[in-house]
C-alpha angles and dihedrals in degrees: 000000000000118000112154144310121000113246114219124204114275089252093059115090104217118160111245093236091056093045092052092052095056125080119254128231104221093205091054090048094049093043091054092047092051091046091053093045090052091049090047091053091051091048092048091051092051093042092052090056092047092048090052088054091047090051090053090052089049092049089051088059096246094121136047118236089249128033144135131241126177090349091305117121118222120197124176118222125193091221134250116315118236130185137216108215128208118261097258090056092047089053090052089050091052090050091051092048091051090050089050091049090051091050090053093048093048093047093243090120119069121222123234127186129209125215114312118248143170123246110208119185126188118227115270116252114254 
């Protein structure tokens, strides 16, 4: 099947104008996307382990919170703050959420969409 431009491997230097003019093989496109997603998952798994080790070194006081290595900048962040609210405030939040739900159901609220995107999930290991 032919659907659009041919996607070349990242290593191939094809001008965008040329790539857009050629037909695309959907199987080639989807195969390349799934190959990259699988590689990304492997990299993320390895990176998570390495970042855990880096955090341990930081906690041991062997690293500053901000430094450079091989022209890469590293900066430690304590993470996003979250809060546990008292019960009266949680009840107000529930009331607000119900009012919002009612506004959606009645059509009083208007819908807005962000930028479209694809979600691509690798198969789960058996």
